[in-house]
C-alpha positions as CSV (number, residue, x, y, z in Angstrom):
1,M,-38.7,194.9,112.3
2,E,-37.8,198.2,110.8
3,L,-37.3,199.8,114.2
4,A,-35.5,196.7,115.5
5,L,-33.1,196.5,112.6
6,S,-32.4,200.2,112.6
7,D,-32.0,200.6,116.4
8,T,-29.3,203.2,117.1
9,G,-30.6,204.2,120.4
10,T,-31.8,207.6,119.1
11,G,-35.0,206.3,117.5
12,M,-36.0,206.2,113.8
13,H,-38.0,209.0,112.2
14,Q,-41.4,208.1,110.9
15,K,-40.7,209.6,107.5
16,D,-37.7,207.2,107.2
17,I,-39.8,204.2,108.2
18,A,-42.5,205.1,105.7
19,A,-39.9,205.6,102.9
20,N,-38.1,202.3,103.7
21,Q,-41.3,200.3,103.8
22,S,-42.9,202.1,100.8
23,I,-46.0,203.0,102.7
24,S,-47.7,206.4,103.2
25,Y,-46.8,208.5,106.2
26,K,-50.5,208.8,107.1
27,Y,-51.0,205.0,107.1
28,L,-47.8,204.6,109.2
29,D,-49.2,207.1,111.6
30,H,-52.1,204.7,112.4
31,I,-49.7,201.8,112.8
32,I,-47.4,203.8,115.2
33,A,-50.5,204.9,117.2
34,Q,-51.5,201.2,117.7
35,L,-48.0,200.2,118.6
36,K,-47.7,203.0,121.1
37,A,-51.1,202.2,122.7
38,A,-49.9,198.6,123.1
39,G,-46.7,199.8,124.8
40,L,-44.4,198.4,122.1
41,V,-42.9,201.7,120.8
42,V,-42.3,205.0,122.4
43,P,-41.2,208.3,120.9
44,V,-37.7,209.4,121.7
45,A,-37.6,212.8,123.6
46,G,-38.3,215.8,121.4
47,K,-40.9,216.8,118.9
48,K,-38.9,215.9,115.8
49,S,-37.5,212.7,117.3
50,G,-38.0,209.2,116.1
51,Y,-39.5,206.1,117.7
52,R,-37.9,203.1,119.4
53,L,-39.0,199.8,120.7
54,T,-39.8,199.6,124.4
55,R,-38.1,196.2,124.8
56,K,-35.4,194.2,123.1
57,P,-36.5,192.5,119.9
58,E,-36.0,189.1,121.6
59,E,-38.6,190.1,124.2
60,I,-41.3,191.1,121.8
61,S,-43.3,188.2,120.4
62,V,-45.1,188.3,117.0
63,Y,-48.3,187.7,119.0
64,D,-47.6,191.0,121.0
65,V,-47.5,192.8,117.6
66,F,-50.6,191.0,116.4
67,T,-52.6,191.9,119.5
68,A,-51.7,195.5,119.1
69,F,-54.0,195.5,116.2
70,N,-56.5,192.8,117.1
71,S,-58.0,192.1,120.5
72,T,-57.7,188.3,120.0
73,L,-56.8,185.7,117.5
74,A,-60.0,183.9,116.3
75,L,-60.2,181.8,113.1
76,L,-63.9,181.6,113.6
77,N,-66.4,183.6,115.8
78,C,-67.7,180.4,117.4
79,I,-64.3,179.7,119.1
80,F,-64.9,182.2,121.9
81,D,-67.7,182.5,124.5
82,G,-69.3,185.7,123.1
83,E,-70.2,183.9,119.8
84,L,-71.2,180.4,120.9
85,C,-74.1,178.7,119.3
86,D,-76.4,176.2,121.1
87,K,-74.4,173.2,119.6
88,H,-71.0,174.4,120.9
89,E,-70.7,171.7,123.6
90,R,-71.0,168.8,121.1
91,C,-69.4,170.2,118.0
92,A,-66.4,168.3,116.5
93,A,-65.8,171.1,114.0
94,R,-65.5,173.7,116.8
95,E,-63.0,171.5,118.6
96,L,-60.9,171.3,115.5
97,W,-61.0,175.0,114.9
98,Y,-60.3,175.8,118.5
99,G,-57.3,173.4,118.5
100,L,-55.9,175.0,115.3
101,N,-56.4,178.4,116.7
102,S,-54.4,177.4,119.8
103,V,-51.6,176.1,117.6
104,I,-51.4,179.3,115.7
105,E,-51.6,181.5,118.8
106,N,-48.8,179.5,120.5
107,Y,-46.6,179.7,117.4
108,L,-47.0,183.5,117.3
109,K,-46.1,183.7,121.0
110,E,-43.0,181.6,120.4
111,K,-41.6,183.7,117.6
112,T,-40.1,187.0,118.4
113,I,-39.0,190.1,116.5
114,G,-35.5,188.9,117.2
115,D,-36.2,185.6,115.4
116,L,-37.5,187.5,112.4
117,M,-34.4,189.7,112.4
118,E,-32.1,186.7,112.4
119,R,-34.0,185.1,109.5
120,Q,-34.1,188.4,107.6
121,S,-30.3,188.7,108.0
122,V,-29.9,185.2,106.4
123,L,-32.3,186.1,103.5
124,N,-30.5,189.4,102.9
125,S,-27.2,187.8,102.6
126,E,-28.6,185.1,100.3
127,Q,-30.5,187.5,98.1
128,G,-28.5,190.7,98.2
129,G,-30.5,193.2,100.4
130,P,-33.5,193.8,102.6
131,A,-37.0,193.1,101.5
132,Y,-38.9,192.9,104.7
133,Q,-42.2,194.6,105.7
134,I,-43.3,196.0,109.0
């Protein structure tokens, strides 16, 4: 959200993101690396340039950001084929968790960075300033 809310077309410097979010530059370096690998951010030309989003905030889902750091969403290991036990075909609990997992995944796919920006704008106007996290 920091990049989306601060988009001037010239990118945002990593040191400014770290300062605004009260996180270390080193920690942010890992975050930026993951977002770059996922194709969500790119550096703006030049060594001392900033970073910008690769798409409009309305085109980046929260699920896109989540999967930049996690290969998949799984509430429990037994939801996916690699971790199935011998009872998976007749397990009501697995069906429940699989269904809940699908609901959460779809919710994250429906919500975009643009949605978060809109909500943050409302909260900022109600409470007197930004308080969001990356």
